[in-house]
C-alpha positions as CSV (number, residue, x, y, z in Angstrom):
1,X,0.0,0.0,0.0
2,X,1.1,3.6,-0.6
3,X,4.1,4.7,-2.6
4,X,7.0,2.5,-3.6
5,X,9.0,4.3,-0.9
6,X,6.5,3.5,1.8
7,X,6.2,-0.1,0.6
8,X,9.9,-0.7,0.8
9,X,10.2,-1.9,-2.8
10,X,13.9,-1.1,-3.1
11,X,14.8,-3.3,0.0
12,X,12.5,-6.1,-1.1
13,X,14.1,-6.1,-4.6
14,X,17.6,-6.3,-3.0
15,X,16.4,-9.1,-0.8
16,X,15.1,-11.0,-3.8
17,X,18.0,-10.5,-6.1
18,X,20.8,-10.7,-3.5
19,X,19.7,-13.1,-0.8
20,X,21.7,-13.5,2.3
21,X,23.9,-16.6,2.4
22,X,24.3,-18.5,5.7
23,X,27.8,-19.4,6.7
24,X,28.5,-22.1,9.3
25,X,30.2,-20.8,12.4
26,X,31.4,-22.2,15.6
27,X,28.8,-22.9,18.4
28,X,30.2,-20.0,20.4
29,X,27.8,-17.1,20.9
30,X,28.9,-14.0,18.9
31,X,27.4,-10.6,19.3
32,X,25.6,-9.2,16.2
33,X,28.0,-7.1,14.1
34,X,27.6,-4.9,11.0
35,X,30.4,-3.2,9.1
36,X,28.1,-0.4,7.8
37,X,24.7,1.3,8.4
38,X,23.0,4.2,6.8
39,X,20.5,6.4,8.7
40,X,18.0,6.9,5.8
41,X,15.9,4.3,4.0
42,X,16.2,6.6,0.9
43,X,19.9,5.9,0.7
44,X,21.2,2.5,-0.5
45,X,24.7,1.3,0.2
46,X,25.4,-0.4,-3.1
47,X,28.9,-1.7,-2.7
48,X,32.0,-1.6,-0.4
49,X,35.3,-2.5,-2.1
50,X,38.4,-3.5,-0.3
51,X,41.7,-2.0,-1.2
52,X,45.0,-1.8,0.6
53,X,44.5,0.2,3.8
54,X,41.2,1.6,2.7
55,X,37.6,0.8,1.7
56,X,35.6,2.5,-1.1
57,X,31.9,2.7,-0.3
58,X,29.3,3.6,-3.1
59,X,25.9,4.9,-2.1
60,X,22.9,6.4,-4.0
61,X,19.7,8.1,-3.2
62,X,16.8,5.8,-4.4
63,X,13.6,7.7,-3.6
64,X,14.0,10.7,-5.8
65,X,14.3,13.0,-2.8
66,X,16.8,15.4,-1.2
67,X,18.1,13.9,2.0
68,X,20.9,14.0,4.5
69,X,22.1,10.6,5.8
70,X,24.7,9.4,8.2
71,X,27.1,6.6,7.1
72,X,28.2,4.7,10.2
73,X,30.9,2.0,10.3
74,X,32.5,-0.2,12.9
75,X,35.7,-0.2,10.9
76,X,38.7,1.8,12.3
77,X,38.4,4.8,10.0
78,X,41.0,7.6,10.3
79,X,39.9,9.7,7.3
80,X,36.9,9.9,4.9
81,X,36.9,11.7,1.6
82,X,34.6,11.9,-1.5
83,X,36.0,10.3,-4.6
84,X,34.9,10.1,-8.2
85,X,33.6,7.0,-10.0
86,X,37.1,6.0,-10.8
87,X,37.8,6.1,-7.0
88,X,40.2,9.1,-7.1
89,X,39.8,11.7,-4.3
90,X,37.9,14.8,-5.4
91,X,39.0,18.4,-4.9
92,X,36.1,18.9,-2.3
93,X,38.5,17.3,0.2
94,X,37.9,15.4,3.4
95,X,34.6,14.7,5.1
96,X,34.6,15.2,8.8
97,X,34.3,12.2,11.0
98,X,31.7,12.8,13.7
99,X,30.1,10.8,16.5
100,X,27.2,9.8,14.3
101,X,29.5,8.8,11.4
102,X,30.0,10.7,8.1
103,X,27.3,13.2,7.1
104,X,26.3,12.9,3.5
105,X,24.0,15.1,1.5
106,X,22.1,13.6,-1.5
107,X,19.9,15.1,-4.3
108,X,17.5,12.9,-6.2
109,X,19.2,9.7,-7.5
110,X,22.6,11.1,-6.7
111,X,25.6,8.6,-6.5
112,X,28.4,9.2,-4.0
113,X,31.6,7.3,-3.6
114,X,33.5,7.6,-0.3
115,X,37.0,6.5,0.3
116,X,37.5,5.4,3.9
117,X,41.2,5.3,4.9
118,X,41.7,2.8,7.8
119,X,43.9,3.1,10.8
120,X,46.6,0.4,11.0
């Protein structure tokens, strides 16, 4: 019912096309863990690519709206910066790391690539 945004169509499509795969683990109880989270359902974290001493995260706005979202990670990030689609840092420079994570601003259907440099 309602709009595709209210119905969660984007998330349902991802669940159908990219189902979770169970991996057998030891019987020891482990706390729940997630490498990334995004504060807005309008923003989709499409991919995170590993590279030496860094991770490139690509996100996009999927609802056709203007939105501010927070990207949070449990990884030890020392620096975050915008990069282009070829994963080269842009002239806009570094993004501040805040308690809530990295603040990102999106216009409708905007794609952002973020280079997260990790502490060693």
